[in-house]
Predicted model as a PDB file, atoms N, CA, C, CB and O in Angstrom, pLDDT in the B-factor column:
MODEL        1                                                                  
ATOM      1  N   MET A   1      99.967 109.772 101.206  1.00 49.00           N  
ATOM      2  CA  MET A   1     101.687 109.040 101.555  1.00 49.00           C  
ATOM      3  C   MET A   1     102.020 109.370 103.137  1.00 49.00           C  
ATOM      4  CB  MET A   1     103.226 109.965 100.425  1.00 49.00           C  
ATOM      5  O   MET A   1     102.284 108.638 104.091  1.00 49.00           O  
ATOM      6  N   ARG A   2     101.823 111.536 102.915  1.00 60.00           N  
ATOM      7  CA  ARG A   2     101.920 111.713 104.702  1.00 60.00           C  
ATOM      8  C   ARG A   2     101.411 111.673 105.716  1.00 60.00           C  
ATOM      9  CB  ARG A   2     102.105 112.422 105.119  1.00 60.00           C  
ATOM     10  O   ARG A   2     101.751 112.112 106.815  1.00 60.00           O  
ATOM     11  N   ASP A   3      99.768 110.638 105.073  1.00 69.00           N  
ATOM     12  CA  ASP A   3     100.007 109.401 107.336  1.00 69.00           C  
ATOM     13  C   ASP A   3     100.444 108.806 107.090  1.00 69.00           C  
ATOM     14  CB  ASP A   3      98.946 108.410 108.521  1.00 69.00           C  
ATOM     15  O   ASP A   3     100.790 108.491 108.228  1.00 69.00           O  
ATOM     16  N   GLY A   4     101.015 107.984 106.383  1.00 76.00           N  
ATOM     17  CA  GLY A   4     101.582 106.602 106.216  1.00 76.00           C  
ATOM     18  C   GLY A   4     100.899 105.567 105.685  1.00 76.00           C  
ATOM     19  O   GLY A   4     101.418 104.455 105.786  1.00 76.00           O  
ATOM     20  N   ILE A   5      99.218 105.734 104.810  1.00 84.00           N  
ATOM     21  CA  ILE A   5      98.604 104.879 104.717  1.00 84.00           C  
ATOM     22  C   ILE A   5      98.196 104.511 103.328  1.00 84.00           C  
ATOM     23  CB  ILE A   5      97.803 105.068 105.487  1.00 84.00           C  
ATOM     24  O   ILE A   5      97.428 105.219 102.676  1.00 84.00           O  
ATOM     25  N   PRO A   6      98.805 103.207 102.800  1.00 88.00           N  
ATOM     26  CA  PRO A   6      98.486 102.914 101.426  1.00 88.00           C  
ATOM     27  C   PRO A   6      97.251 103.175 100.959  1.00 88.00           C  
ATOM     28  CB  PRO A   6      98.684 101.705 101.158  1.00 88.00           C  
ATOM     29  O   PRO A   6      96.219 102.896 101.570  1.00 88.00           O  
ATOM     30  N   VAL A   7      97.292 103.577 100.148  1.00 87.00           N  
ATOM     31  CA  VAL A   7      96.817 103.043  98.999  1.00 87.00           C  
ATOM     32  C   VAL A   7      95.324 102.215  98.240  1.00 87.00           C  
ATOM     33  CB  VAL A   7      97.672 102.397  98.992  1.00 87.00           C  
ATOM     34  O   VAL A   7      94.157 102.169  97.852  1.00 87.00           O  
ATOM     35  N   THR A   8      96.593 101.711  98.473  1.00 93.00           N  
ATOM     36  CA  THR A   8      95.491 100.130  98.210  1.00 93.00           C  
ATOM     37  C   THR A   8      96.055  98.893  98.316  1.00 93.00           C  
ATOM     38  CB  THR A   8      94.848  99.920  96.689  1.00 93.00           C  
ATOM     39  O   THR A   8      97.116  98.861  98.939  1.00 93.00           O  
ATOM     40  N   SER A   9      95.680  97.969  97.923  1.00 95.00           N  
ATOM     41  CA  SER A   9      97.243  96.749  98.898  1.00 95.00           C  
ATOM     42  C   SER A   9      96.041  95.916  97.543  1.00 95.00           C  
ATOM     43  CB  SER A   9      97.343  95.956 101.799  1.00 95.00           C  
ATOM     44  O   SER A   9      94.870  95.924  97.165  1.00 95.00           O  
ATOM     45  N   PHE A  10      97.794  95.091  97.175  1.00 97.00           N  
ATOM     46  CA  PHE A  10      97.543  94.513  96.567  1.00 97.00           C  
ATOM     47  C   PHE A  10      97.564  92.635  97.245  1.00 97.00           C  
ATOM     48  CB  PHE A  10      98.283  95.108  95.574  1.00 97.00           C  
ATOM     49  O   PHE A  10      98.311  92.714  98.220  1.00 97.00           O  
ATOM     50  N   ALA A  11      97.122  91.249  97.133  1.00 97.00           N  
ATOM     51  CA  ALA A  11      97.149  90.036  97.630  1.00 97.00           C  
ATOM     52  C   ALA A  11      98.503  89.722  97.023  1.00 97.00           C  
ATOM     53  CB  ALA A  11      95.912  89.114  97.288  1.00 97.00           C  
ATOM     54  O   ALA A  11      98.533  90.065  95.842  1.00 97.00           O  
ATOM     55  N   VAL A  12      99.093  89.439  97.248  1.00 98.00           N  
ATOM     56  CA  VAL A  12     100.381  87.424  96.941  1.00 98.00           C  
ATOM     57  C   VAL A  12     100.662  87.101  97.869  1.00 98.00           C  
ATOM     58  CB  VAL A  12     102.109  87.202  96.177  1.00 98.00           C  
ATOM     59  O   VAL A  12     100.706  87.772  98.900  1.00 98.00           O  
ATOM     60  N   ASP A  13     101.028  85.530  97.668  1.00 97.00           N  
ATOM     61  CA  ASP A  13     100.619  84.610  97.530  1.00 97.00           C  
ATOM     62  C   ASP A  13     101.941  84.425  98.512  1.00 97.00           C  
ATOM     63  CB  ASP A  13     100.214  84.060  96.169  1.00 97.00           C  
ATOM     64  O   ASP A  13     101.941  83.580  99.407  1.00 97.00           O  
ATOM     65  N   ASP A  14     102.829  85.114  98.311  1.00 98.00           N  
ATOM     66  CA  ASP A  14     104.587  85.513  99.644  1.00 98.00           C  
ATOM     67  C   ASP A  14     105.105  86.574  99.935  1.00 98.00           C  
ATOM     68  CB  ASP A  14     106.063  85.061  99.279  1.00 98.00           C  
ATOM     69  O   ASP A  14     106.044  87.131  99.366  1.00 98.00           O  
ATOM     70  N   VAL A  15     104.384  86.981 101.040  1.00 98.00           N  
ATOM     71  CA  VAL A  15     105.197  88.162 100.676  1.00 98.00           C  
ATOM     72  C   VAL A  15     106.296  88.691 100.300  1.00 98.00           C  
ATOM     73  CB  VAL A  15     105.210  88.602 101.178  1.00 98.00           C  
ATOM     74  O   VAL A  15     106.609  89.423  99.362  1.00 98.00           O  
ATOM     75  N   HIS A  16     107.315  87.821 101.900  1.00 98.00           N  
ATOM     76  CA  HIS A  16     108.681  87.368 101.737  1.00 98.00           C  
ATOM     77  C   HIS A  16     109.292  87.746 100.711  1.00 98.00           C  
ATOM     78  CB  HIS A  16     108.821  86.149 101.737  1.00 98.00           C  
ATOM     79  O   HIS A  16     109.935  88.747 100.396  1.00 98.00           O  
ATOM     80  N   ALA A  17     108.762  86.026  99.841  1.00 98.00           N  
ATOM     81  CA  ALA A  17     109.247  86.149  98.017  1.00 98.00           C  
ATOM     82  C   ALA A  17     108.990  87.477  97.934  1.00 98.00           C  
ATOM     83  CB  ALA A  17     108.257  85.204  96.631  1.00 98.00           C  
ATOM     84  O   ALA A  17     109.620  88.265  98.638  1.00 98.00           O  
ATOM     85  N   GLU A  18     107.902  87.947  96.946  1.00 98.00           N  
ATOM     86  CA  GLU A  18     107.916  89.159  96.340  1.00 98.00           C  
ATOM     87  C   GLU A  18     108.691  89.896  96.401  1.00 98.00           C  
ATOM     88  CB  GLU A  18     107.200  89.723  96.504  1.00 98.00           C  
ATOM     89  O   GLU A  18     109.400  90.330  95.493  1.00 98.00           O  
ATOM     90  N   TYR A  19     108.675  90.284  98.025  1.00 98.00           N  
ATOM     91  CA  TYR A  19     109.751  91.277  98.471  1.00 98.00           C  
ATOM     92  C   TYR A  19     111.021  91.652  98.565  1.00 98.00           C  
ATOM     93  CB  TYR A  19     109.718  91.366  99.174  1.00 98.00           C  
ATOM     94  O   TYR A  19     111.663  92.652  98.888  1.00 98.00           O  
ATOM     95  N   GLU A  20     111.230  90.415  98.139  1.00 98.00           N  
ATOM     96  CA  GLU A  20     112.510  90.175  98.325  1.00 98.00           C  
ATOM     97  C   GLU A  20     113.217  90.582  96.187  1.00 98.00           C  
ATOM     98  CB  GLU A  20     112.600  88.147  99.184  1.00 98.00           C  
ATOM     99  O   GLU A  20     114.282  90.628  95.572  1.00 98.00           O  
ATOM    100  N   ARG A  21     111.660  90.769  95.913  1.00 98.00           N  
ATOM    101  CA  ARG A  21     111.522  89.588  93.777  1.00 98.00           C  
ATOM    102  C   ARG A  21     111.364  91.183  93.654  1.00 98.00           C  
ATOM    103  CB  ARG A  21     109.458  87.867  92.866  1.00 98.00           C  
ATOM    104  O   ARG A  21     112.090  91.370  92.678  1.00 98.00           O  
ATOM    105  N   LEU A  22     110.812  92.642  94.067  1.00 98.00           N  
ATOM    106  CA  LEU A  22     110.882  93.443  94.032  1.00 98.00           C  
ATOM    107  C   LEU A  22     112.114  94.254  94.554  1.00 98.00           C  
ATOM    108  CB  LEU A  22     109.996  93.507  94.272  1.00 98.00           C  
ATOM    109  O   LEU A  22     112.971  94.925  93.979  1.00 98.00           O  
ATOM    110  N   ARG A  23     111.951  94.037  95.449  1.00 98.00           N  
ATOM    111  CA  ARG A  23     113.167  94.808  95.961  1.00 98.00           C  
ATOM    112  C   ARG A  23     114.841  94.567  95.440  1.00 98.00           C  
ATOM    113  CB  ARG A  23     113.116  94.507  97.454  1.00 98.00           C  
ATOM    114  O   ARG A  23     115.819  95.185  95.861  1.00 98.00           O  
ATOM    115  N   ALA A  24     114.825  93.713  94.626  1.00 98.00           N  
ATOM    116  CA  ALA A  24     115.388  92.567  93.754  1.00 98.00           C  
ATOM    117  C   ALA A  24     116.186  93.667  92.063  1.00 98.00           C  
ATOM    118  CB  ALA A  24     113.589  91.173  93.280  1.00 98.00           C  
ATOM    119  O   ALA A  24     117.191  93.754  91.358  1.00 98.00           O  
ATOM    120  N   LEU A  25     114.147  94.524  92.360  1.00 97.00           N  
ATOM    121  CA  LEU A  25     114.261  94.640  90.855  1.00 97.00           C  
ATOM    122  C   LEU A  25     114.209  96.706  90.980  1.00 97.00           C  
ATOM    123  CB  LEU A  25     112.533  93.552  89.792  1.00 97.00           C  
ATOM    124  O   LEU A  25     113.902  97.491  90.084  1.00 97.00           O  
ATOM    125  N   GLY A  26     114.494  96.913  91.947  1.00 96.00           N  
ATOM    126  CA  GLY A  26     115.546  98.550  92.621  1.00 96.00           C  
ATOM    127  C   GLY A  26     114.044  99.401  93.092  1.00 96.00           C  
ATOM    128  O   GLY A  26     113.876 100.607  92.912  1.00 96.00           O  
ATOM    129  N   VAL A  27     112.643  98.108  93.971  1.00 96.00           N  
ATOM    130  CA  VAL A  27     111.276  99.140  94.233  1.00 96.00           C  
ATOM    131  C   VAL A  27     111.985  99.047  95.817  1.00 96.00           C  
ATOM    132  CB  VAL A  27     109.149  98.408  93.879  1.00 96.00           C  
ATOM    133  O   VAL A  27     112.247  98.003  96.414  1.00 96.00           O  
ATOM    134  N   ARG A  28     112.210 100.458  96.305  1.00 96.00           N  
ATOM    135  CA  ARG A  28     111.542 101.008  97.741  1.00 96.00           C  
ATOM    136  C   ARG A  28     110.541 100.969  98.047  1.00 96.00           C  
ATOM    137  CB  ARG A  28     111.572 102.060  98.056  1.00 96.00           C  
ATOM    138  O   ARG A  28     109.507 101.502  97.645  1.00 96.00           O  
ATOM    139  N   PHE A  29     110.938  99.870  99.320  1.00 97.00           N  
ATOM    140  CA  PHE A  29     109.985  99.381 100.709  1.00 97.00           C  
ATOM    141  C   PHE A  29     110.334 100.544 101.531  1.00 97.00           C  
ATOM    142  CB  PHE A  29     110.431  97.736 101.600  1.00 97.00           C  
ATOM    143  O   PHE A  29     111.524 100.858 101.556  1.00 97.00           O  
ATOM    144  N   VAL A  30     109.241 101.443 102.413  1.00 95.00           N  
ATOM    145  CA  VAL A  30     108.597 101.740 103.495  1.00 95.00           C  
ATOM    146  C   VAL A  30     109.158 100.923 104.242  1.00 95.00           C  
ATOM    147  CB  VAL A  30     107.284 101.718 103.496  1.00 95.00           C  
ATOM    148  O   VAL A  30     110.383 100.848 104.336  1.00 95.00           O  
ATOM    149  N   ARG A  31     108.191 100.059 104.999  1.00 96.00           N  
ATOM    150  CA  ARG A  31     108.913  98.879 105.962  1.00 96.00           C  
ATOM    151  C   ARG A  31     108.726  97.273 103.745  1.00 96.00           C  
ATOM    152  CB  ARG A  31     107.000  98.249 108.511  1.00 96.00           C  
ATOM    153  O   ARG A  31     108.340  97.097 102.590  1.00 96.00           O  
ATOM    154  N   GLU A  32     109.566  96.692 105.206  1.00 97.00           N  
ATOM    155  CA  GLU A  32     110.191  95.642 105.468  1.00 97.00           C  
ATOM    156  C   GLU A  32     108.266  94.174 105.968  1.00 97.00           C  
ATOM    157  CB  GLU A  32     111.670  96.317 107.059  1.00 97.00           C  
ATOM    158  O   GLU A  32     107.368  94.283 106.803  1.00 97.00           O  
ATOM    159  N   PRO A  33     108.521  93.276 105.075  1.00 98.00           N  
ATOM    160  CA  PRO A  33     107.589  92.412 105.707  1.00 98.00           C  
ATOM    161  C   PRO A  33     108.007  92.108 106.977  1.00 98.00           C  
ATOM    162  CB  PRO A  33     107.361  91.241 105.004  1.00 98.00           C  
ATOM    163  O   PRO A  33     109.112  91.833 107.446  1.00 98.00           O  
ATOM    164  N   VAL A  34     106.377  92.264 107.666  1.00 98.00           N  
ATOM    165  CA  VAL A  34     105.926  92.943 109.328  1.00 98.00           C  
ATOM    166  C   VAL A  34     104.023  91.859 109.081  1.00 98.00           C  
ATOM    167  CB  VAL A  34     105.748  95.823 109.368  1.00 98.00           C  
ATOM    168  O   VAL A  34     103.136  91.877 108.228  1.00 98.00           O  
ATOM    169  N   THR A  35     104.343  90.829 110.832  1.00 97.00           N  
ATOM    170  CA  THR A  35     103.708  89.703 110.518  1.00 97.00           C  
ATOM    171  C   THR A  35     102.576  90.455 111.440  1.00 97.00           C  
ATOM    172  CB  THR A  35     104.427  88.108 110.863  1.00 97.00           C  
ATOM    173  O   THR A  35     103.169  91.096 112.308  1.00 97.00           O  
ATOM    174  N   MET A  36     101.473  90.568 111.528  1.00 95.00           N  
ATOM    175  CA  MET A  36     100.865  90.706 112.718  1.00 95.00           C  
ATOM    176  C   MET A  36      99.108  89.857 112.092  1.00 95.00           C  
ATOM    177  CB  MET A  36     100.931  92.684 113.290  1.00 95.00           C  
ATOM    178  O   MET A  36      98.502  89.755 111.025  1.00 95.00           O  
ATOM    179  N   GLY A  37      98.974  89.558 113.086  1.00 96.00           N  
ATOM    180  CA  GLY A  37      97.685  88.319 113.380  1.00 96.00           C  
ATOM    181  C   GLY A  37      98.104  87.502 112.126  1.00 96.00           C  
ATOM    182  O   GLY A  37      99.289  87.595 111.805  1.00 96.00           O  
ATOM    183  N   ASN A  38      97.469  86.888 111.538  1.00 97.00           N  
ATOM    184  CA  ASN A  38      97.374  85.858 110.714  1.00 97.00           C  
ATOM    185  C   ASN A  38      97.808  86.903 109.272  1.00 97.00           C  
ATOM    186  CB  ASN A  38      95.718  84.996 110.824  1.00 97.00           C  
ATOM    187  O   ASN A  38      97.957  86.340 108.187  1.00 97.00           O  
ATOM    188  N   VAL A  39      98.007  88.620 109.393  1.00 97.00           N  
ATOM    189  CA  VAL A  39      98.500  88.724 107.907  1.00 97.00           C  
ATOM    190  C   VAL A  39      99.954  89.810 108.252  1.00 97.00           C  
ATOM    191  CB  VAL A  39      97.031  89.556 106.652  1.00 97.00           C  
ATOM    192  O   VAL A  39     100.444  90.633 109.025  1.00 97.00           O  
ATOM    193  N   THR A  40     100.197  88.717 106.479  1.00 98.00           N  
ATOM    194  CA  THR A  40     101.976  89.196 106.792  1.00 98.00           C  
ATOM    195  C   THR A  40     101.771  91.129 105.502  1.00 98.00           C  
ATOM    196  CB  THR A  40     103.810  87.122 105.604  1.00 98.00           C  
ATOM    197  O   THR A  40     101.558  91.080 104.291  1.00 98.00           O  
ATOM    198  N   VAL A  41     101.854  91.835 105.930  1.00 97.00           N  
ATOM    199  CA  VAL A  41     101.948  92.862 105.254  1.00 97.00           C  
ATOM    200  C   VAL A  41     104.140  93.749 105.003  1.00 97.00           C  
ATOM    201  CB  VAL A  41     100.617  93.816 106.269  1.00 97.00           C  
ATOM    202  O   VAL A  41     105.093  94.067 105.715  1.00 97.00           O  
ATOM    203  N   ALA A  42     103.703  93.711 103.364  1.00 98.00           N  
ATOM    204  CA  ALA A  42     105.535  95.033 103.467  1.00 98.00           C  
ATOM    205  C   ALA A  42     104.410  95.874 102.653  1.00 98.00           C  
ATOM    206  CB  ALA A  42     107.860  94.527 102.202  1.00 98.00           C  
ATOM    207  O   ALA A  42     103.361  95.550 102.096  1.00 98.00           O  
ATOM    208  N   VAL A  43     105.074  97.052 102.827  1.00 96.00           N  
ATOM    209  CA  VAL A  43     104.983  99.404 102.281  1.00 96.00           C  
ATOM    210  C   VAL A  43     105.669  99.268 101.795  1.00 96.00           C  
ATOM    211  CB  VAL A  43     105.269 101.057 103.168  1.00 96.00           C  
ATOM    212  O   VAL A  43     106.702  98.839 102.308  1.00 96.00           O  
ATOM    213  N   LEU A  44     105.532  99.693  99.694  1.00 96.00           N  
ATOM    214  CA  LEU A  44     106.452 100.201  99.117  1.00 96.00           C  
ATOM    215  C   LEU A  44     105.007 101.668  97.826  1.00 96.00           C  
ATOM    216  CB  LEU A  44     107.645  98.519  98.274  1.00 96.00           C  
ATOM    217  O   LEU A  44     103.878 101.837  97.364  1.00 96.00           O  
ATOM    218  N   ASP A  45     106.488 102.248  97.981  1.00 93.00           N  
ATOM    219  CA  ASP A  45     106.165 103.647  96.782  1.00 93.00           C  
ATOM    220  C   ASP A  45     106.799 103.275  96.088  1.00 93.00           C  
ATOM    221  CB  ASP A  45     106.464 105.217  96.923  1.00 93.00           C  
ATOM    222  O   ASP A  45     107.945 102.839  96.198  1.00 93.00           O  
ATOM    223  N   ASP A  46     105.852 103.438  94.864  1.00 91.00           N  
ATOM    224  CA  ASP A  46     105.134 103.700  93.790  1.00 91.00           C  
ATOM    225  C   ASP A  46     106.092 104.928  93.717  1.00 91.00           C  
ATOM    226  CB  ASP A  46     103.450 103.816  93.881  1.00 91.00           C  
ATOM    227  O   ASP A  46     105.274 105.777  93.361  1.00 91.00           O  
ATOM    228  N   THR A  47     107.071 105.474  93.798  1.00 90.00           N  
ATOM    229  CA  THR A  47     107.739 106.987  93.215  1.00 90.00           C  
ATOM    230  C   THR A  47     106.669 108.080  92.932  1.00 90.00           C  
ATOM    231  CB  THR A  47     108.574 106.782  91.669  1.00 90.00           C  
ATOM    232  O   THR A  47     107.269 108.964  92.321  1.00 90.00           O  
ATOM    233  N   CYS A  48     105.946 108.277  93.020  1.00 90.00           N  
ATOM    234  CA  CYS A  48     104.485 108.592  92.359  1.00 90.00           C  
ATOM    235  C   CYS A  48     103.482 110.098  93.626  1.00 90.00           C  
ATOM    236  CB  CYS A  48     103.384 106.491  92.396  1.00 90.00           C  
ATOM    237  O   CYS A  48     102.686 111.032  93.536  1.00 90.00           O  
ATOM    238  N   GLY A  49     104.579 109.099  94.968  1.00 86.00           N  
ATOM    239  CA  GLY A  49     103.963 109.366  95.554  1.00 86.00           C  
ATOM    240  C   GLY A  49     102.859 108.900  97.158  1.00 86.00           C  
ATOM    241  O   GLY A  49     102.589 109.370  98.263  1.00 86.00           O  
ATOM    242  N   ASN A  50     102.491 107.490  96.163  1.00 91.00           N  
ATOM    243  CA  ASN A  50     100.695 106.500  97.063  1.00 91.00           C  
ATOM    244  C   ASN A  50     102.057 105.829  97.474  1.00 91.00           C  
ATOM    245  CB  ASN A  50      98.823 105.156  95.863  1.00 91.00           C  
ATOM    246  O   ASN A  50     103.188 105.862  96.990  1.00 91.00           O  
ATOM    247  N   LEU A  51     101.469 105.177  98.614  1.00 95.00           N  
ATOM    248  CA  LEU A  51     102.753 104.074  99.092  1.00 95.00           C  
ATOM    249  C   LEU A  51     101.186 102.783  98.637  1.00 95.00           C  
ATOM    250  CB  LEU A  51     103.678 104.241 101.583  1.00 95.00           C  
ATOM    251  O   LEU A  51      99.985 103.007  98.791  1.00 95.00           O  
ATOM    252  N   LEU A  52     101.876 101.480  98.064  1.00 96.00           N  
ATOM    253  CA  LEU A  52     101.394 100.188  97.579  1.00 96.00           C  
ATOM    254  C   LEU A  52     101.265  99.698  99.254  1.00 96.00           C  
ATOM    255  CB  LEU A  52     102.589  99.212  96.358  1.00 96.00           C  
ATOM    256  O   LEU A  52     101.515 100.474 100.176  1.00 96.00           O  
ATOM    257  N   ARG A  53     100.662  97.727  99.530  1.00 97.00           N  
ATOM    258  CA  ARG A  53     100.578  97.162 100.616  1.00 97.00           C  
ATOM    259  C   ARG A  53     100.717  96.282  98.839  1.00 97.00           C  
ATOM    260  CB  ARG A  53      99.313  97.317 102.103  1.00 97.00           C  
ATOM    261  O   ARG A  53     100.457  96.304  97.636  1.00 97.00           O  
ATOM    262  N   ILE A  54     101.404  95.532 100.102  1.00 98.00           N  
ATOM    263  CA  ILE A  54     101.705  94.188  99.858  1.00 98.00           C  
ATOM    264  C   ILE A  54     101.220  93.843 101.684  1.00 98.00           C  
ATOM    265  CB  ILE A  54     103.618  93.863  99.173  1.00 98.00           C  
ATOM    266  O   ILE A  54     101.355  94.230 102.844  1.00 98.00           O  
ATOM    267  N   ALA A  55     100.565  92.783 100.762  1.00 98.00           N  
ATOM    268  CA  ALA A  55      99.786  91.488 101.036  1.00 98.00           C  
ATOM    269  C   ALA A  55      99.203  89.851 101.364  1.00 98.00           C  
ATOM    270  CB  ALA A  55      99.644  91.580 100.710  1.00 98.00           C  
ATOM    271  O   ALA A  55      98.840  89.278 100.337  1.00 98.00           O  
ATOM    272  N   ARG A  56      99.085  89.126 102.501  1.00 97.00           N  
ATOM    273  CA  ARG A  56      98.355  88.135 102.210  1.00 97.00           C  
ATOM    274  C   ARG A  56      97.665  86.668 104.856  1.00 97.00           C  
ATOM    275  CB  ARG A  56     100.091  87.123 100.390  1.00 97.00           C  
ATOM    276  O   ARG A  56      97.834  86.196 105.980  1.00 97.00           O  
ATOM    277  N   ALA A  57      97.093  86.967 103.818  1.00 95.00           N  
ATOM    278  CA  ALA A  57      96.337  86.362 105.194  1.00 95.00           C  
ATOM    279  C   ALA A  57      96.190  84.755 104.895  1.00 95.00           C  
ATOM    280  CB  ALA A  57      94.593  87.137 105.480  1.00 95.00           C  
ATOM    281  O   ALA A  57      95.964  84.048 103.913  1.00 95.00           O  
ATOM    282  N   THR A  58      96.504  84.535 106.615  1.00 84.00           N  
ATOM    283  CA  THR A  58      96.515  83.193 106.471  1.00 84.00           C  
ATOM    284  C   THR A  58      95.284  82.604 107.425  1.00 84.00           C  
ATOM    285  CB  THR A  58      97.983  82.650 106.840  1.00 84.00           C  
ATOM    286  O   THR A  58      95.070  81.393 107.479  1.00 84.00           O  
TER     287      THR A  58                                                      
ENDMDL                                                                          
END                                                                             
């Protein structure tokens, strides 16, 4: 986590909707959804020192 590199990535159908759903459940994100080229990602903290990414390629 120190380097800010997610340990794993999960594919989702809609990053923005999943971000809002998880945030409402209390999940802490360290990066809001951002689109880079044809990929949208958001990064969350799993509370155990790991970063996880949710992503969707268009």
